[in-house]
N, C-alpha and C positions, 0 to 999 in steps of 0.2 A: 188413732192408735199408732200408725206408722207413717212416717213422712220421709221421702227421699228428696234431697235438695241438690240439684245440679251435680249429680254423680258422674264422675269420669273414671272408668275402670280400664286397666291395660293388662295385656299379657306381654310382658317384656316391653318392647317399643311399639307394639300394635295396640291401638286404642279400640276397645270393644264397645264401650258405652260412652255416649256423648251428651253431657248435661242432662241426664235423666232426672226428671222431677215427677213424683206421683205421690198419692196418699191412699191410705187404707183406713176406713172408719171401723170402729168396733162393731162386731156382729155381722158384718157384711161379707159377701164373696166378691172379690174382684178378680178379673182375669186379664192376663197379658197375652195377646195373640201376635203372631208374626211368622214369617217364613223361617226355615232352617238357617241358622247362622245370623239371625237378626240380633241376638244378644239376650234372649229370654232367660236362658239358664244362667248366664253371667249375672243378670239382675238379681236372681235369687241367691247366687253364691256371694254376691257383694253384701246382701242383707245378712247372710249367715256368717260372714267373716272368712269364708273359705278363699275368696279372691277379693281382698279389701280394695275399696276404691282409692285411687290416688288423690283425688280431690273431691270436695263436696261433703255433705252431711247426711247421716241416716239417724233419724230421731225415732225412738220407740218409747211410748208412754211418757213423752216429754223429756227423755234423756238421750244424749248422743251415744250411739253404739258402734260407730264406724271404725273405732280404733280398738275395739275389744276382740279378743280371740274367740273362736267358735264355741268353746265350752262355756264361756261366760254368757254368750248370747243365748245359748240353749237354756241356761239356768234362769235367764230373765223371762223365758216363756215363748221363745221362737224355735220352732222345730221344722226341719225340712225333710220331705220325702224326695230323695234324689231321682233324677232320670235314670232308668235302668234298674231301679229298685234297690240294688246293693244290700240285700239281706245277708246274713251270715249263713252260708250254705251248709256248713258242717254242724251248726247248732240246731237243736230242735226248735219247733215253733214256739214252745213255751220259753225256751232259753232266749230266743230272739226278742220275745216280749219282755222278758226280765231285763234285757239290755236297754230297752227303751225307758225303763223306770230306774236306771242306774243312779241318777242324781236325787231320787226321792227317798224319804225316810218314813213316810206315812203309810205304814203297813196296811191299815184298814182301807185307806183310799186306793192303794195299789190293788188290793183284792177286789174292791168294788169296780174299778176300771177294767180289770181283767174279765170280770163277769159280764160287764157291758160289751166288751169287745167280742167275747165268745157268743153273745146273743146277736150282735151285729153281723158277725161272720161265723155262722155255725160250722162251716167246713173247717175252720181253724181249730175249733174245739175238738172236732173228730180227729184231727191230725196233730194235736198238740205235742205228741211224742215222736213225730217224724222229723227228720232233718229238713231244714228249709229248702235245701237244694233239690229235694224230691218233689216239691210242689210244682204245679203248672204255673205258667206265666201270670195268669189271672190271680191265682192263689198267692203267689209271691207278692203281687201288687197289694192284695188285701193285707198281707203280713207286714209289708213295708209301711202302709198307712197305720196299721194297728200299733206297730212298734213306736211310731211317732206319737200316737195318741197316748201311749203309756207314760210319756213325759208330761202329760196333761198341759199341752201348750195353750197359750192364749191366742197365738197366731200360728197357723199351720201353712207351710209353704209346700205346694204340690208341683213337682216338675214333670210334665208330660205323663200323667197317670194312665193315659190310654195307649201309650206306645207298645206296639207289638201284640195287642189284645184283640180278640175277635169282637165284632160289633155287639153281640149279646152281652159279653162280659163287660165291655166298655160302658154300656148303658147301666149295668148293675153297679159298677164302680161310681158312676156319676150320681146315681140315685143315693148311694151311701154318702157321698160327699155332701149332698144337700141335706141329708138326714143328720149328719154330724154337726153341720152348721146350725140347724134348727134345734136339735135336741140338747146339744152340749154348749150351744152359744159360742162355738169356736169360730173365730174370724179366719177366713181362708183367702190366701193369695194363690191363684191357680195359673200356672203357665201351661199352655196347651196348644198344640198344632191343630187339633180338631176344633176349629173356631166355632162351628155350628153348635156343638154340644156345650162348649165352654160358655158361650154367650147365653145359652138357654138356662144355665144354672146360676149365672152370675148376676149381681146387681149392677155393676159397672164394668167397663172394659177399657183397656188401653191398647193401642196398636203400635207395635215397635217395628221399625224398618231401619236396617243397617245401623243399629245402635242408637237410634233416635226415636223418641215418642212423636208420632205424626198425627195421632187422633186420640180423643178421649170423650166418652159419652156414656149415657145409660146403656146397659147391655141390649135392651130392646131396640133402642135407636140404632145401635151399630148393626144389629141383625138385618135391618131394612135399609141400611146405608148402601147406596149403589156401588161406591168404591170398595167397600168391605165385601159386598156380595161377589163382586167380580174377582177380587184378588184372593179372598180366603174361603169363600163359601161355594165356589164352583158354580155360581149362578150367573 
């Protein structure tokens, strides 16, 4: 579904990604793990067109997208839930969800997806008329994921969904991520500092260190890899 070929991304003269190559198959969950500053978020922003790569190729469904603007990339079926959630705090929950469906014209499909989201996150249904800024951190994360789902993406990019959340809420969010993948057949690219949780829900994983991919394997194999355990799992 998605392939990155030797991606090099810069912030001004500072190189953040070095020859990044990876692939995402349809229907799977892959995760990119690494320390703070490794380049995980930059990888997602390069895919989304927010920080375009200077060299290399990004291929989605067989077509190059690395020179497209972000809105065109969303229209193709890639949607990102950014680090820190970035919901619209002054808009209600319902209005935030409407914004997620901004590019869609299928009213019946939008209605069905809204019903699915309210079933997935009943708390959002209860608070649909409240401003997003009044929600707790966990509820805002649910809203951010739901807003992205309202675009009906083929590929969902999740950037640090557990950031700032209590362990119980984090586990709930990860259960929902798995459920979205299984029920909606939504392919998921998960960037996450909580390597233990990420590898437990993912099919495959990549390890990113200072802007370079240093390891790639099945998620289960990475969970028991001694180097990964020592560096990222606290074992």
